[in-house]
C-alpha positions in Angstrom: -2.5 -21.4 15.9 -3.6 -24.8 17.4 -5.3 -25.0 21.0 -3.0 -26.3 23.7 0.0 -25.5 21.6 2.6 -22.8 22.5 3.8 -22.4 19.0 2.5 -20.2 16.3 3.0 -21.2 12.7 3.6 -18.4 10.4 3.5 -18.4 6.2 4.4 -15.2 4.9 5.5 -13.6 1.5 9.3 -12.8 0.8 8.8 -9.0 1.7 7.2 -9.5 4.7 9.4 -8.0 7.9 9.9 -10.7 10.5 11.7 -10.7 14.0 11.9 -13.1 16.8 8.6 -12.0 18.4 6.4 -11.4 15.1 6.0 -10.0 11.7 4.6 -7.2 9.8 3.7 -5.8 6.3 3.0 -2.2 7.0 4.3 0.8 8.9 3.3 2.8 11.9 4.0 6.0 13.8 7.1 5.2 15.5 10.6 3.9 14.7 10.8 0.8 12.6 13.4 -0.5 15.1 10.8 -0.4 17.9 8.4 -2.8 16.4 5.9 -1.7 18.5 3.0 -1.5 16.0 0.3 -3.2 18.1 0.7 -0.1 20.6 1.0 2.3 17.8 -1.9 5.0 17.2 -1.6 5.0 13.3 -0.9 1.5 11.8 -0.8 1.1 7.9 -0.8 -2.6 6.6 -1.3 -5.5 8.9 1.2 -7.5 11.3 1.5 -9.6 14.4 3.5 -10.1 17.7 3.7 -12.3 20.7 2.7 -10.6 23.8 2.9 -12.5 27.2 0.5 -15.5 26.8 -1.2 -14.2 23.7 -0.5 -13.6 20.1 -1.7 -10.1 18.7 -2.6 -9.4 15.3 -3.2 -5.9 14.1 -5.4 -4.6 11.4 -4.7 -1.0 9.9 -6.1 1.8 11.8 -7.8 3.3 8.5 -10.0 0.5 7.6 -8.0 -0.2 4.5 -6.0 -3.2 5.4 -8.5 -5.5 7.4 -8.0 -8.9 8.7 -9.9 -12.2 8.5 -10.0 -15.3 10.6 -11.4 -18.8 11.1 -11.9 -20.9 13.9 -12.4 -24.5 13.7 -11.5 -27.8 14.9 -9.4 -26.4 17.5 -7.2 -24.1 15.5 -7.6 -20.2 14.7 -6.4 -19.1 11.3 -5.4 -15.4 10.6 -4.5 -13.7 7.5 -4.7 -10.1 5.6 -6.3 -12.1 2.6 -9.7 -13.8 2.6 -8.6 -16.2 0.1 -5.4 -17.2 2.1 -7.3 -17.6 5.4 -9.8 -19.7 3.6 -7.1 -22.0 1.7 -5.0 -22.6 4.8 -8.4 -23.7 6.7 -9.7 -25.7 4.2 -13.1 -23.6 3.7 -14.8 -22.4 0.7 -17.6 -19.5 0.2 -21.0 -20.5 -0.7 -21.3 -20.7 -4.5 -24.7 -19.5 -4.7 -25.0 -17.3 -1.6 -25.5 -13.7 -3.2 -25.3 -11.2 -0.4 -21.4 -11.2 0.2 -21.3 -7.4 -1.3 -24.0 -6.3 1.1 -22.8 -8.2 4.4 -19.5 -6.4 3.7 -21.2 -3.0 3.9 -23.2 -3.8 6.9 -20.0 -4.8 8.7 -18.0 -2.0 7.3 -20.7 0.6 8.2 -20.5 -0.2 11.8 -16.7 0.6 12.6 -15.7 -0.4 16.1 -19.2 -1.4 16.8 -18.4 -4.5 14.8 -14.9 -5.6 15.3 -15.9 -9.3 14.7 -17.9 -9.2 11.5 -18.9 -12.7 10.3 -19.7 -14.0 6.6 -21.4 -17.2 5.6 -19.1 -20.0 4.3 -20.0 -23.5 2.6 -19.6 -25.1 6.0 -21.2 -24.1 9.3 -18.0 -22.2 10.2 -17.9 -18.7 9.3 -15.2 -15.8 8.0 -14.5 -13.3 10.5 -14.1 -9.8 9.3 -12.0 -7.5 11.4 -11.7 -3.7 10.3 -9.5 -1.4 12.3 -8.9 -4.0 15.2 -6.3 -5.8 17.3 -7.2 -9.5 17.5 -5.8 -11.4 20.3 -5.5 -15.2 20.6 -4.5 -17.3 23.5 -3.1 -21.0 23.9 -6.6 -22.0 24.4 -7.7 -20.6 21.1 -9.8 -17.7 22.8 -10.0 -14.9 20.6 -10.6 -11.3 21.7 -10.9 -8.0 19.8 -9.8 -4.7 21.1 -9.5 -1.1 19.6 -6.0 0.4 18.8 -4.5 2.9 21.3 -6.1 6.3 21.0 -4.0 9.5 20.4 -4.5 12.8 22.3 -7.4 14.8 21.2 -7.1 18.1 19.1 -7.9 21.3 20.6 -8.1 23.6 17.7 -7.1 23.8 13.9 -3.4 24.0 14.7 -3.1 21.1 17.0 -5.0 19.1 14.7 -3.0 19.8 11.8 0.1 19.2 13.8 -1.6 15.6 14.7 -2.0 14.8 11.1 1.7 16.3 10.0 3.4 14.4 12.5 1.5 11.1 11.7 2.1 11.3 8.0 5.8 12.2 8.6 6.4 9.3 10.9 4.4 6.9 9.0 6.6 7.6 6.0 9.8 7.6 8.0 9.2 4.3 9.2 8.3 3.0 5.9 11.6 4.3 4.3 13.8 2.9 6.9 17.0 1.3 5.2 16.6 -1.7 7.7 13.8 -3.2 5.8 13.8 -5.7 3.5 12.1 -3.5 1.0 11.5 0.4 2.1 8.8 2.4 0.8 8.7 6.0 -1.0 5.3 7.8 -0.7 3.0 8.4 -3.7 -0.1 10.6 -3.6 -3.4 10.0 -5.2 -4.7 13.5 -6.2 -7.9 14.4 -8.0 -9.6 17.9 -7.5 -11.9 17.0 -4.7 -11.3 18.1 -1.1 -9.9 15.1 0.5 -7.1 13.7 -1.9 -5.9 17.3 -2.5 -5.3 18.0 1.4 -3.6 14.7 1.7 -1.4 15.5 -1.0 -0.7 18.8 0.5 0.2 17.1 3.8 2.2 14.4 1.9 4.2 17.3 0.2 4.8 18.5 3.7 6.5 15.2 4.6 8.6 15.0 1.8 6.6 13.5 -1.1 7.2 14.6 -4.4 5.2 12.2 -6.5 1.7 11.9 -7.4 -0.8 10.7 -10.0 -4.3 11.3 -11.3 -6.9 9.7 -12.9 -8.4 10.9 -16.1 -11.7 9.7 -17.8 -11.9 9.2 -21.4 -15.7 8.3 -21.3 -16.4 12.0 -19.7 -17.0 15.0 -21.8 -14.6 16.5 -19.8 -11.7 13.8 -19.5 -9.7 15.9 -17.3 -12.2 17.5 -15.1 -11.0 15.6 -12.1 -7.3 15.6 -12.8 -5.0 17.0 -10.2 -2.3 17.2 -12.4 -2.2 21.0 -12.7 -2.4 21.6 -9.1 0.4 19.1 -8.4 2.8 20.7 -10.8 2.1 24.1 -10.6 1.0 24.7 -6.8 2.4 21.7 -4.8 5.6 21.3 -6.8 5.1 17.7 -7.2 5.5 15.5 -10.5 2.2 13.9 -11.5 1.3 11.0 -13.9 -1.9 10.9 -15.6 -3.6 7.5 -15.8 -6.5 6.5 -17.8 -9.5 5.3 -15.3 -10.3 2.7 -18.1 -7.1 1.9 -18.9 -7.2 -1.7 -17.0 -9.5 -2.8 -19.8 -6.6 -3.0 -22.2 -4.1 -4.9 -20.1 -5.8 -8.2 -21.5 -5.0 -10.4 -18.3 -8.2 -10.3 -16.7 -7.0 -8.0 -13.8 -10.6 -7.6 -12.4 -10.4 -11.0 -10.8 -8.1 -9.4 -8.3 -10.7 -6.7 -7.5 -13.7 -8.8 -6.9 -14.2 -8.8 -3.2 -16.3 -5.5 -3.3 -17.9 -5.0 -6.9 -19.1 -1.6 -6.0 -16.6 1.1 -6.0 -13.8 -1.3 -6.8 -10.3 0.3 -7.3 -9.5 -1.8 -10.6 -8.4 1.3 -12.1 -5.2 1.0 -10.0 -4.4 -1.9 -12.1 -2.8 0.1 -14.7 -0.7 1.6 -12.2 1.0 -1.6 -11.2 4.5 -1.0 -12.2 4.5 2.5 -10.3 3.0 1.4 -7.1 5.5 -1.6 -6.3 7.7 -0.6 -3.2 5.3 2.7 -2.7 3.1 4.1 0.4 -0.1 5.3 -1.6 -1.6 8.3 0.4 -5.5 8.4 -0.6 -8.0 10.7 0.5 -10.3 7.8 1.5 -12.5 8.4 4.7 -12.2 12.3 4.5 -16.0 12.1 3.8 -16.4 10.8 7.2 -14.5 13.1 9.2 -14.0 16.4 7.4 -17.7 16.7 6.3 -19.2 18.9 9.4 -22.5 16.8 9.5 -21.0 13.3 9.0 -18.1 14.3 11.7 -20.7 14.9 14.4 -22.4 11.8 14.4 -19.2 9.2 13.2 -18.5 8.0 16.4 -16.4 4.8 16.7 -15.6 5.2 12.9 -19.0 4.4 12.1 -20.1 5.4 8.7 -23.9 4.7 8.8 -24.5 6.6 5.4 -22.0 4.6 3.2 -23.5 2.4 0.3 -20.4 0.5 -0.4 -16.8 -0.4 1.3 -13.9 1.5 0.7 -10.6 0.2 -0.3 -11.4 -3.7 0.1 -11.3 -4.7 -3.2 -7.7 -3.9 -3.8 -6.5 -6.2 -1.0 -5.1 -9.2 -3.4 -3.8 -6.6 -5.9 -2.0 -4.8 -3.1 -0.7 -7.9 -1.5 1.0 -9.2 -4.7 2.4 -6.0 -6.2 3.9 -5.1 -2.7 2.7 -1.6 -1.8 1.1 0.0 1.4 -2.2 2.2 1.4 -2.7 5.1 4.0 -5.7 7.2 4.5 -4.3 10.3 6.7 -7.8 11.6 7.4 -8.4 8.5 9.7 -5.6 10.1 12.1 -7.3 10.8 15.4 -10.7 10.0 13.5 -12.2 8.6 16.9 -12.0 12.1 18.1 -14.9 13.0 15.7 -16.7 15.1 18.0 -13.5 17.3 18.7 -12.7 17.4 14.9 -16.5 18.6 14.2 -16.1 21.3 16.9 -13.0 22.4 15.2 -14.6 22.6 12.0 -17.4 24.7 13.1 -15.4 26.9 15.2 -15.2 30.8 14.5 -11.6 30.5 13.2 -12.8 28.2 10.4 -15.5 30.6 9.2 -13.1 31.9 6.5 -12.7 28.2 4.9 -16.4 27.4 4.8 -18.0 28.1 1.3 -21.2 26.7 2.0 -23.4 24.2 0.0 -23.6 20.6 0.3 -19.7 20.1 -0.6 -18.1 22.2 2.1 -15.2 20.8 4.2 -13.4 23.7 5.9 -10.5 21.8 7.3 -9.1 20.2 4.0 -9.8 23.6 2.2 -7.5 25.3 4.7 -4.8 22.6 4.8 -4.9 22.7 0.7 -4.8 26.9 0.7 -2.1 27.0 3.2 -0.2 24.8 0.9 -0.7 27.4 -1.9 -3.7 26.3 -4.1 -6.1 28.8 -5.0 -9.4 28.4 -4.0 -11.1 27.5 -7.1 -8.6 25.0 -8.2 -10.2 22.2 -6.0 -13.4 21.1 -3.8 -15.8 22.1 -6.7 -17.3 18.7 -7.3 -16.8 15.3 -6.4 -16.2 12.5 -9.3 -14.7 9.3 -7.5 -12.7 8.8 -10.9 -10.7 6.3 -9.1 -13.6 3.9 -8.3 -15.4 1.7 -11.0 -18.3 -0.6 -10.4 -17.8 -4.3 -11.6 -21.6 -4.5 -12.3 -21.8 -3.9 -15.7 -20.4 -5.8 -19.0 -19.1 -2.4 -20.0 -16.8 -2.4 -16.9 -15.1 -5.8 -17.3 -12.3 -6.8 -20.0 -13.6 -9.2 -22.7 -11.1 -11.7 -20.9 -12.2 -11.1 -17.3 -15.9 -10.9 -18.3 -15.5 -14.4 -20.3 -13.7 -15.9 -17.2 -16.5 -14.8 -14.5 -19.4 -15.9 -16.4 -17.7 -19.3 -17.0 -17.0 -19.4 -13.4 -20.5 -18.7 -12.2 -21.9 -21.0 -14.9 -19.7 -23.9 -13.5 -20.4 -23.3 -10.0 -24.1 -22.7 -10.5 -24.7 -25.8 -12.5 -24.0 -27.9 -9.5 -26.4 -26.4 -7.4 -29.8 -28.2 -6.8 -32.4 -25.9 -8.8 -34.7 -25.6 -5.9 -31.8 -24.1 -3.9 -30.6 -21.6 -6.9 -34.1 -20.6 -7.2 -34.6 -19.7 -3.5 -31.6 -17.3 -3.5 -32.6 -16.2 -6.9 -36.1 -15.5 -5.2 -34.3 -13.8 -1.9 -32.4 -11.3 -4.0 -35.4 -10.1 -6.1 -37.3 -9.7 -2.9 -34.8 -7.7 -1.0 -34.0 -5.4 -4.2 -37.9 -5.1 -4.5 -38.0 -4.1 -0.8 -35.3 -1.7 -1.0 -36.8 0.0 -4.1 -40.1 0.4 -2.6 -39.9 1.2 1.1 -35.8 1.9 1.1 -34.0 5.0 0.4 -30.9 6.0 -1.5 -30.7 9.2 0.7 -27.6 9.0 2.9 -28.7 10.6 5.9 -25.9 11.8 8.4 -27.4 10.0 11.6 -26.1 8.4 14.8 -25.0 4.4 15.2 -27.8 3.6 17.3 -28.2 0.1 18.2 -31.4 -0.4 16.4 -29.8 1.1 13.2 -26.7 -1.4 13.5 -29.2 -4.2 13.8 -31.1 -3.0 11.1 -28.7 -0.8 9.2 -30.4 -0.7 5.5 -33.9 0.0 7.1 -32.8 3.4 8.6 -30.4 4.9 6.4 -29.4 4.5 2.5 -29.5 0.9 1.1 -26.4 -0.4 -0.6 -25.5 0.2 -4.3 -27.4 -2.4 -6.0 -25.8 -5.5 -7.7 -27.7 -7.2 -10.3 -27.8 -11.2 -9.8 -25.4 -11.8 -12.7 -22.8 -9.8 -10.8 -23.5 -10.8 -7.1 -20.6 -13.4 -7.1 -17.6 -11.5 -7.9 -16.6 -12.4 -4.1 -16.5 -16.1 -4.9 -14.6 -15.8 -8.2 -11.8 -13.6 -6.6 -11.3 -16.1 -3.8 -11.3 -19.1 -6.4 -8.9 -17.4 -8.5 -6.5 -16.6 -6.0 -6.5 -19.8 -4.0 -3.7 -21.1 -6.3 -1.5 -18.3 -5.0 -2.0 -19.3 -1.5 -1.6 -23.2 -2.0 1.1 -24.5 0.5 3.2 -27.2 -0.6 3.2 -30.4 1.6 6.7 -30.0 3.1 5.5 -26.5 4.2 2.1 -27.7 6.0 2.1 -26.7 9.6 4.3 -29.1 11.6 4.5 -28.2 15.6 
């Protein structure tokens, strides 16, 4: 959008839904024909729509599909891809700046208290990061960030479960609408943890019949987190088993699409590419914030003060290329965290509380009411669908070679005093975190001081050694050709 011009230039992929007033790559809890996704209380994916004298862009309501923007020289660029927005704006990340992974955790932790996070670029401009946000841009290039419309608050377990079921059902109906360029069928990611099991049960009630689960060949018990048995025998769903490390055999350097967040990367999904296209992937993400009693009490405005990594950010480029949606039902009504906490702690939920550190009565009740026996889930948390791209053993040979070549070439162009400066900064920051910081994830309220100094008052981020702190830059550089616009397609008001 150019300042003083009432035209908006839109560049999009072939499966983006377009109409006279805007565009969307996602689904929401209303009819597809309504096209009112910016007014919905549940939004999956991203979109934009003209509204009076402003253009409004919508990120997802579950933090899994953020937006990114850059304002420069009288123009505002907005995209659901960091690489796309930087390519369009002619910007680059700073090749030797090592703190992108930690900065993203800082922004993500703050939830709606940080609707306009900022990342450093090579120039004096900033890359703005917008989780769970509506962005409004007027003709003068003025940018405003707002929260999505809030649904009604649940009053008890039944009303809360109905909110969840109704939300999942409406989103899936919207996604499956035959009027779309591509309709989407549901697919549940299922482990033996609380959150994905409850989500799979909700999805099954809304008509989902397909699931997949990860097995870990490097574990003593490869199937310890497998939800295959629960899917088939208790939920009546078909379930595919996928190796957690299967992506290492793809021999195409798939890791380059997942480098925005090297810790808790979703690179294991790369092995699912052929089965994800045209799907709504339902995941248990954010259940730790809203279904854990201690955390639900303090998770105001979608904050997660204790989290040590971002969730879902790494799969952005993979998702947009393959063509699927990702949906975390635990985020439905999550801004009513105190009401959900009160329901969790109520007398009616006592039967579904098993005690201990891993105790989540609401997802347990949802799963047990769907027919799962008590001892079949919620006994341990293994995060089998995540991998940290912070060690050579977690890269394929091709990807590791490509990444190392990229870093070597880019850093060879950096003046040595600048290189040593940032290397020393990393060493000191890790030293301070290791000596006076803590790995203990405290369920604490998001105070202004904690938001200003997040890693001083709660757990520090998962460490990334110097050698692997540049995957963000690597992913941007690798994706740039994908988003390079031909000369004849450049904006022309």
